[in-house]
C-alpha positions in Angstrom: 58.6 56.1 157.8 56.4 55.7 160.9 53.0 57.2 161.3 51.7 57.8 164.8 48.1 58.7 165.3 46.6 60.1 168.5 42.9 60.7 169.0 41.0 61.9 172.1 38.2 59.7 173.1 35.5 61.7 174.9 33.1 60.0 177.4 30.1 60.8 175.1 31.7 59.0 172.1 31.4 55.5 170.9 35.0 54.0 170.9 34.2 51.8 167.9 33.1 54.8 165.8 36.2 56.7 166.7 38.3 53.7 165.7 36.4 53.4 162.4 37.2 57.1 161.7 40.9 56.3 162.1 40.5 53.1 159.9 38.7 55.1 157.2 42.0 57.1 156.7 44.6 54.6 157.9 43.0 51.1 157.3 46.1 49.2 158.4 46.6 51.1 161.7 47.2 49.0 164.8 45.3 50.6 167.7 45.3 50.6 171.5 43.5 52.7 174.1 45.6 54.6 176.5 43.5 56.5 179.1 41.5 59.2 177.2 43.2 58.6 173.9 43.2 56.0 171.1 46.8 55.6 169.9 47.4 54.0 166.5 50.5 53.3 164.3 50.9 52.4 160.7 53.4 52.9 157.9 50.8 52.9 155.1 49.7 56.3 153.7 48.1 54.9 150.5 44.5 55.5 151.6 45.2 59.0 152.7 46.9 59.6 149.3 43.9 58.2 147.5 41.4 60.2 149.5 43.2 63.5 148.8 43.2 62.6 145.1 39.5 61.6 145.1 38.5 64.8 146.9 40.7 66.8 144.5 42.5 68.6 147.4 46.0 67.5 146.7 47.4 71.1 146.3 45.6 72.2 149.5 46.9 69.1 151.3 50.4 69.8 150.0 50.3 73.3 151.4 49.2 72.1 154.8 51.8 69.3 154.9 54.6 71.7 153.8 53.8 74.1 156.6 53.6 71.1 159.0 57.2 70.1 158.8 59.0 70.0 162.2 62.5 68.5 161.7 62.1 65.0 160.3 58.3 65.0 161.2 55.2 66.1 159.4 52.6 66.9 162.1 49.0 67.8 161.3 45.4 67.3 162.4 42.4 65.9 160.6 38.8 66.6 161.6 37.6 63.5 163.5 33.9 64.0 162.6 34.6 64.3 158.9 36.8 61.2 159.0 33.8 59.1 160.2 32.4 59.4 156.7 35.7 58.6 155.0 36.7 62.1 154.0 39.8 64.2 154.9 39.4 67.7 156.2 42.5 69.3 157.7 41.9 71.1 161.0 43.1 74.6 161.6 41.2 75.1 164.8 40.4 72.3 167.3 37.1 70.5 166.6 34.5 70.3 169.4 35.4 66.6 169.9 39.1 66.9 169.3 40.9 65.9 166.1 42.9 63.1 164.7 46.5 64.1 165.4 48.9 62.6 162.8 52.7 62.5 163.2 54.6 61.2 160.2 58.2 60.5 161.1 60.8 60.2 158.3 63.3 57.6 159.3 67.0 57.7 158.5 67.6 58.0 154.8 64.1 59.3 154.2 63.2 62.9 153.3 60.0 64.6 154.5 59.6 66.4 151.2 59.7 63.1 149.3 57.0 61.8 151.7 54.9 64.8 150.9 55.5 64.4 147.2 54.2 60.8 147.5 51.1 61.8 149.6 50.1 64.9 147.7 52.0 65.5 144.5 51.5 68.9 143.0 48.9 69.2 140.3 50.7 72.2 138.8 52.9 71.9 135.7 56.7 71.6 136.4 58.2 75.0 137.2 54.9 76.6 138.1 54.7 77.8 141.6 51.4 78.1 143.5 50.0 81.6 144.0 50.3 82.6 147.6 47.8 84.9 149.2 49.0 87.8 151.4 47.7 88.2 154.9 45.5 91.0 153.7 44.0 88.9 150.9 43.3 86.1 153.3 41.4 88.4 155.6 39.2 89.5 152.7 38.0 85.9 152.1 
């Protein structure tokens, strides 16, 4: 598996702080600056997995990741500002300073569902499906 990370670097931001936000989630990432972006690559998802467990958001993360599958990729965004303090918050809308864009690519012989099972295993007992809210129920929240 390959993990590619892309983060916008705004003129008002400290580049080292943005890099540290990436390293808080992906500590082994190798980074470079390309124009207005910091690009990073890694193959280690251990810290992301540990943070999801520590924050007790594995099932939420699992839902986000399952709906983020595009072919043999899992593509999602993490809030950049929250990552600066070592926490994971999945972005639904673009943050004011942009987000950490993550693209996990399953390589030949790998399965995206197995990668998701590693990162965010379900906390539900075997055979129990999560309750899904309808659009109307979501609007009432």
